[in-house]
Each structure stands twice: as structure tokens, then as C-alpha cells.
N, C-alpha and C positions, 0 to 999 in steps of 0.2 A: 504494500500500500504506500502511496505517496502521502506526505504530510499535508494536512489541510491548510496550515499556515506555519510560519517559521517558529512560533512559540511552542509547538507541540514537541514532546520528548521523542527522540528516535533511539532505536536500539543499535547495536553494533553493525547491523546490515543496512541501516539507513531507512528502515521502515517504522511505522508507528508501533509503539509498544502496547501492551495490554491495558494501559491506563485510559484508553479512549472512553468517552462518556457515551451513554445510550443515544443521546441526541446526535453525536458525531457519527455513530454507526448508522443511524437512520438516514442521515444526510447522504451517506454513500450508497444507500439502496436505490436501485433503478426501478422506477414505477412504470407499469404498463400504461401506454396512452389509452385514454378513454375513447372508445369507439361508439358513437351514437348509432343505434339501430334505426335504419331507415324504415319508413312506412312500407307495408307490404302491398304488392300490386293486386288490383282487383281483376275480376274476370274480363278478358279482352285487352288487358294492358300488357305492355312489354315486360319481359323478365329475362334474367340471365344469372343463374346461380353458379356459373363456371368462370365468370369474369374475375379480375383481380378484386380482392376484398373491398376496396374503396368504391368499386363500381358495380358490385353485385346487387341484383334486385330479385327478391324472393316473392313468391306468390302468397296471397292470403291463405289462411287455413282452409282446407277442403278443395284447394285448386292445385293443378299440376302445370308446370312449365312445359309446354309442348313446343319442341324445337323442329325447325324445318329439316327434313331428311338429309343426312350426309353433308351438312354445312357447319363444319367445325368452327367454333367461336361465334357463330351467329346468335342473335337474341331470339327468344321464343315468345310465345303468347300464353298468358295464364288462362287455363280452361278448366271447367268442371268436367271431369271424366268419370263415367260410371261403368258398371260391369253388366254382364249378361242378365237379361230379364228386368233391368232397371229402366225407368222412364228417361227418355232423351228428347231433345229437340234442337238440332244443329241449324235449324232455319231461323232461329230467333237472333236478334242483335247480339253481338259478342258478349256484352255484359250479362245477358240472361240465358245464353245458349248452354246446353248440356250435351256433351259429346260422348260417344261410345268408346270404350277402350280398344286396344289393339286386337285385330281379328274379329271385331264386331261391326255391325252396321245398324243404323237407326231405321227401323221399319215403321212406316206411318200407316194409319188406317186409310183405306181408299176413300176418295171423294170427301175428305175432311181437311181442306187446306188450313194450315196453322195449328192443327192438333199435334199433341205430343205423340211420340212413337215409343217403341220398346227396343232395347238393344238385343239383337239376335246374332247368331253365328254368321260370319260373312261367307259368301258362296265359295271362296277359295282363299288359300293363304296369301297374304300380301294385299288383299282387296282393301281399298279405302274408298268409302263413300264420300264424295265431295259435294 
């Protein structure tokens, strides 16, 4: 350790001896910087939980950050994603839309525009309903 000022006693090696006070030891402690948690993104808003810590944007609880396929580093969009047999409606505005998970598609009742659908198994692997 280096002396805090010239008045402090040094041992034969030129470092502070054990007569340091508690306040001096605390002054030497390095404190972690405070990081404010940013507000979480709502449905339909941009997210990126893989960016550098200062630039990360997480989705609000119950939402998933959906990234564009094979675009490393790109931002995603917060979406509510549900499973098989659950109610969905991807035709709603982004803030209110509910999307089916991977391998599922939202099947709507016939002749009922705007009605919610149900997530069902997609007809083949990799199928994505747009």
C-alpha cells in the first residue's frame, strides 16, 4: 500500500503499517458504481438484452424479446408469446398483439375478422405465420 499522506508511519518496506484507522481503510475501498435500472420496454417496443450493459433494454415482465432471424447484434421487439392451445391475436396493434411460440401458428375462426385465435401446431417445421 502507498501512504495516504506523508505523516503516516511506514514500515521497513515503505508500506503502511498496521496502525491504519478504520476510516483510512474504508477510504481505500473501491465502491461499485451505481447503475440505474432503466424502465422496461412495453409490448411492441424495441429491446436488446445482448447489447453492452449501458445500452441494454429489457422487456417488461411477461414479454419476450423477439429478434429478427440470423441478425447478430440487431435489436428485437418485445412481444407477448404464448404456447399451444392459448389465445392469440397477431393482427392487433403491436402493443396489444399476442403471438404464438415457435412451431405454432395462430388459427382464427372463419368469417370473424378481428376475433382472437388459438395457437395450434404449424403445418411443418420452420413454418411462420406472418
